[in-house]
C-alpha positions as CSV (number, residue, x, y, z in Angstrom):
1,M,-19.7,-18.9,-70.7
2,T,-16.6,-17.6,-72.0
3,D,-12.9,-18.0,-70.9
4,C,-10.8,-14.8,-71.3
5,A,-7.7,-13.7,-71.0
6,M,-7.2,-10.0,-70.2
7,Y,-4.1,-8.0,-72.2
8,N,-2.7,-4.9,-70.8
9,I,-0.1,-3.7,-73.1
10,T,2.3,-0.7,-72.9
11,F,4.6,-0.2,-76.2
12,Q,6.5,3.0,-76.8
13,G,4.1,5.2,-75.3
14,Y,0.7,3.6,-76.9
15,H,-1.1,2.3,-74.3
16,P,-4.7,0.8,-75.5
17,S,-7.5,-0.2,-73.1
18,T,-7.2,-3.5,-71.8
19,I,-8.3,-6.0,-74.2
20,C,-10.1,-9.5,-73.6
21,V,-9.2,-12.4,-75.3
22,V,-10.9,-15.4,-75.5
23,I,-8.7,-18.2,-73.9
24,D,-8.5,-20.3,-77.1
25,S,-7.0,-17.8,-79.2
26,L,-4.3,-16.8,-76.5
27,P,-1.4,-18.7,-78.2
28,A,-2.1,-17.2,-81.5
29,S,-2.2,-13.6,-80.0
30,L,1.2,-14.3,-78.4
31,E,2.5,-15.5,-81.8
32,L,1.4,-12.4,-83.3
33,F,2.5,-10.0,-80.9
34,K,6.1,-11.2,-81.7
35,D,5.3,-9.5,-85.0
36,V,3.8,-6.4,-83.5
37,I,7.1,-5.6,-81.4
38,N,9.0,-5.7,-84.8
39,S,6.8,-3.4,-86.6
40,P,8.1,0.0,-88.0
41,L,4.2,1.1,-87.6
42,I,3.5,0.5,-84.1
43,Q,0.2,2.3,-83.8
44,D,-1.2,0.4,-87.0
45,S,0.3,-3.1,-85.9
46,M,-1.5,-2.6,-82.5
47,N,-4.5,-1.9,-84.1
48,E,-4.7,-4.9,-86.2
49,F,-3.7,-6.9,-83.5
50,I,-6.4,-5.5,-81.3
51,E,-8.8,-5.9,-84.6
52,E,-8.1,-9.7,-84.7
53,F,-8.0,-10.7,-80.8
54,A,-9.9,-8.4,-79.0
55,R,-13.4,-9.8,-77.9
56,A,-16.2,-7.9,-79.8
57,D,-19.4,-9.5,-78.5
58,E,-21.2,-8.5,-75.0
59,I,-19.4,-10.0,-71.9
60,M,-22.1,-12.1,-70.0
61,P,-22.1,-12.5,-66.3
62,S,-21.1,-16.1,-66.7
63,D,-17.9,-15.0,-68.3
64,R,-14.6,-15.7,-66.4
65,T,-11.1,-13.8,-66.5
66,L,-8.5,-16.6,-65.9
67,G,-5.8,-14.5,-65.7
68,F,-3.7,-11.5,-67.4
69,V,-0.9,-11.1,-69.8
70,I,0.8,-7.7,-69.2
71,I,3.3,-6.4,-71.8
72,N,5.6,-3.2,-71.0
73,S,7.7,-2.7,-74.0
74,N,9.9,0.1,-72.5
75,K,10.9,-2.4,-70.1
76,K,10.9,-5.3,-71.8
77,V,8.9,-7.3,-69.7
78,I,6.0,-9.5,-70.1
79,S,4.0,-10.9,-66.9
80,F,2.1,-14.4,-67.8
81,S,-0.4,-14.8,-64.8
82,F,-3.4,-17.3,-64.7
83,S,-5.1,-18.4,-61.6
84,E,-6.2,-21.3,-64.1
85,I,-5.1,-22.3,-67.6
86,P,-6.1,-25.3,-69.8
87,G,-3.1,-27.4,-70.3
88,Q,-3.1,-27.7,-74.0
89,I,-3.4,-23.9,-73.9
90,M,-0.3,-23.7,-71.6
91,N,1.7,-25.8,-73.9
92,A,0.9,-24.0,-77.1
93,C,2.1,-20.6,-75.1
94,E,5.6,-21.8,-74.4
95,K,7.0,-21.5,-77.7
96,P,5.7,-17.7,-78.6
97,L,7.0,-17.1,-75.0
98,S,10.1,-18.8,-75.1
99,D,10.3,-16.8,-78.6
100,L,9.7,-13.5,-76.9
101,R,12.6,-14.4,-74.3
102,N,14.7,-14.7,-77.3
103,A,13.6,-11.4,-78.4
104,G,15.4,-9.7,-75.4
105,Y,11.9,-9.7,-72.9
106,E,12.1,-10.9,-69.6
107,V,8.8,-13.3,-69.4
108,E,7.6,-13.7,-65.6
109,I,5.2,-16.7,-65.5
110,D,2.9,-17.3,-62.7
111,V,0.3,-20.2,-63.0
112,N,-1.9,-21.5,-60.3
113,K,-3.7,-24.3,-61.6
114,I,-3.1,-26.2,-64.9
115,S,-6.5,-27.8,-65.8
116,Q,-7.5,-30.5,-68.3
C-alpha cells in the first residue's frame, strides 16, 4: 500500500495533469516547488518537478490518496487539504509552507487528522 498526496498545479498558463506524490516525498516536493516558482524557465522547471516527484509505478487498489495540494500561481493560492497525514510529514511541511507564505502565497491548510 502506498499513501499519496495529489498535486494539481496551475502555473502561469501551464497546467500539467494531476500528479501523485508519495506522502514521504511531500515535504521535499514543497521545498523544491519554491525554486519552481522563481524559475525563469517555468515549463522546464515544472517538467523537472514532475520527473522528480510524480509517482511512476503502477497504482494499486490498496493505494490511498490522503489529500491534495492545489496550487494556483496566478491567484497566489495554495490549498493544502488532507483527510489524514502522518505527524512527522506535517511537521516537515510547515517550513516550506511558511516559506511559500513569505513569498506572497496565501496558504490554506485543512487537515482532519494527524496520525502517528
